C-alpha positions, 0 to 999 in steps of 0.5 A: 205610387204605392203607399209606404208600409211600415216594417213589422216590429222585430220580435224578442226571439229575432232580436235575441238571435241576432245578438247571439250571431254578433257575439259569436262573430266577435268571439271568432274574430278575437280567437283569430287575432290571438292565433295570428300573434302566436302562429307566424304567417307562413312565408311565401315559398322561395323560387326554385333554383335553376337546375345546374348542368352538373349531374347530382349524385342520386341519394338513396331514399331513407325510410323513417320508421315511426314508433308502432302502437300496439293494437288489439287483434283477434287470435285468428287475424294474429295467427294464434290459436284460440284463446285457451288458458295456455295461449293466454298464459303465453301471451301474458308472459310475452307481453310482460317480458317485452315490457320489462325488456324495453324498460330495463334491458340496459339497466343491469346493476354491475360491479360490487354493491355495498348493502349500506349504500343500496338500502331501500327506504333507508332501512339499516344494515348491520351485517352478518346473520346475527346482525339481522335482528337489528335490521330495520277441475276446479272453479275460480278462486273462492277466498276463504273457502277451505278445501281441507278441513279439521274433519279431514284430519279427524276422520283419518284412520291411519295413525301415522298420517293422522299424527303428521296431519295434526302436527302440520295443521298445528303450525301457527301464524306468526303473532309478533306482528300482523301480516299487513305490517310485515312488508318484506319487499316494496312490490309483488313477491316473485321469489322467496327463500329460507336461510338454512340456519336453525337458530332463528327464522330468516326469510329472503324475498325478491320482488318484480322490480329487483328489490331483495328483502330480509326479515329476521323473525326472531326479533323481539316485538316492542311492548305496547300499552294495550290500554292506551288507545293512542299508542303506536305499534312500531313496525318490524325491522326489515331490510330491503336492497335494490340488488337487481334492475328487474324481477328477482326470480330465484334464491339459492343458499351456498352449501359451503358458506352460510353467509353466501346467498345467491340471487338470479334475475330477469336482468340476466345476472346472478349475484352473490350476497355476503351477509358478513361483509354486507357486499353483493357481488356479480358472479355471472352476467353475459359477456356481451352487455347487450345480450338479454338472457333473463334467468328464471331459476338457479340451483347448485350441486351439493358436490361443488359450491362453485358451479351454478346451473341456471335456466332462462325464459328463452328455453335454455339451460346454462352451467357456469363456474364462478371462478371463471370468466362469463365468456366461459359459460356453457349454455344449451338450447333445450326448447323454443319455449320458456323454462319456468322452473327446474331443479337438480336432484339433491343426491344426484345433481347430474340429473336435471328436471325442467318444466316448460311452456311447451307443456313438458316435464323433461329429465336430463343427464349432465354426465353426457353432453353431445352435439355441436354448436347450437345443437349441443345439449345434455342427454334427454332421459325422458319426458312427460307431456301435460295438457297445458304448460308446466310451471315448475319441476322440483326434486325431493331428496328421496327422488320425487318430482313435483310439478304444477301446471295450468291443467289444474293438477299437481303431479308427483313422479317417483324415481327411487332408483335414480341413483342407479341410472346409467349415463344416457339411459332412456326412461320408459313412458311407464317410468315417466307416468305420474304416480299421483295427480292432485286437483289444484287450482293453478289459474293465477292470471297476471296479478298473482305470481305463478304457483310452484311446489317447493319440497322440504330439502332435508326434513328432520323427521325424514318425511318427504313433503312440499308446500304450494300456494292456494288461490283461496288464500291458503298455503297447502302442505302435501306428502310425497304420496299425494296426501294433503297434510295441512292447509295453513291460514290465519287472521289478516291474510287478505291476499294469496300467499302465492310464493310458498317455501319450506325451511330446509329442515324445520317445520317453518313455512313462509308465503309471500303475496302480490303486495310484498307482504310475508306470512309465516307459520311456525 
């Protein structure tokens, strides 16, 4: 019988290992016991019933459609062109439009709205114009780098041009409040307008969420003791109203009623704001409430204050008489691509200039409508194609058209004899060739509103000029001959004043940025 050998002593390492195993086992058992209390034990499957001799009716299979999730995909696999600025712009537009459509397709604001009931952030409305004062080849953007300086003005040899440059460059940034204190709308500014009154500067702005802001720049700034370090500087009085459910894309001021302000929106509606009564009335929306007709711009002929012309993101142009029913609207499909902006010739409003994602500027004649059904449309007089998409087409009162496009150009076309054109007259390629092309960085991307030129409609000095935002955080002023007149800036401008507008008659300029802030030069 072999002698008994004593088991070797357990090492500290082995003892610790076994303790860990025991602890882990206890934790697992505890978790299993807890799970058993929460999750009931599945019941045994019931025995299958015997098949009846009666034949059953065969049911059609129902396929449940699961919500699809967006996935990233290369341009080649998605069947798109290579990533060019134009294709990126189109993809961004489509993505934004799809998001807004899903978010607010059926949320259009209907009926009449009292401004006293729809103020944003409790700001007060007193009513009327006089009551507004009491209301509560380029590289990327290089912020602050000027492309037009005082040296350009000093070296100007033409006396008339130099005088105009000195006058426009002499406009000063509004000083009653800093730019950061003048938040005219809650979200990014998408549209802007100057009320035509000359008695005081009244600015309207629309943001991406459908809020309308009003600011009366004539209000007096409160006196503050500058020696008192604890003194609070009161904010300016601004009114904001939720009149639309989606982006406000354009404003227009009635040529016949100074109290009427029209606004258009991606929510497919056009509303009329009565400043005197403090009521916003819907004057157009599709007769079918489910129809989506996002409106990108509006204009009104000076000859008839009851007619509204509008363009859509779907490539159509519409004409509506506000005295008739929405079902009586005329809508013409002009292109399969988005129309980002259009305008009527101020003196000859039967002439329409459209700018489209299909890279074209086109001029149409509303005096001659031809075709049937979906093929019915105004007569196309002429077109010009740019290398990339065209954002906006703006007529001047003297017959110039200014466009901005993603090929980093501002193009100016001249049609001084437009009033003599016959209905349906074809314009030659030579006539449709730009007379001036200005290099200009128009690469706004997704977070800056698209840059669009806006003419001074009826300049008191008779000199045709327009404004457009500058990606280096300025507002540029140009003449009809392509000469730059000024580059407006000022202290406190920390974002691109992308949406720029001229007062119709006076040398007042307004700019709005992505933070909803207003810059004003006078």
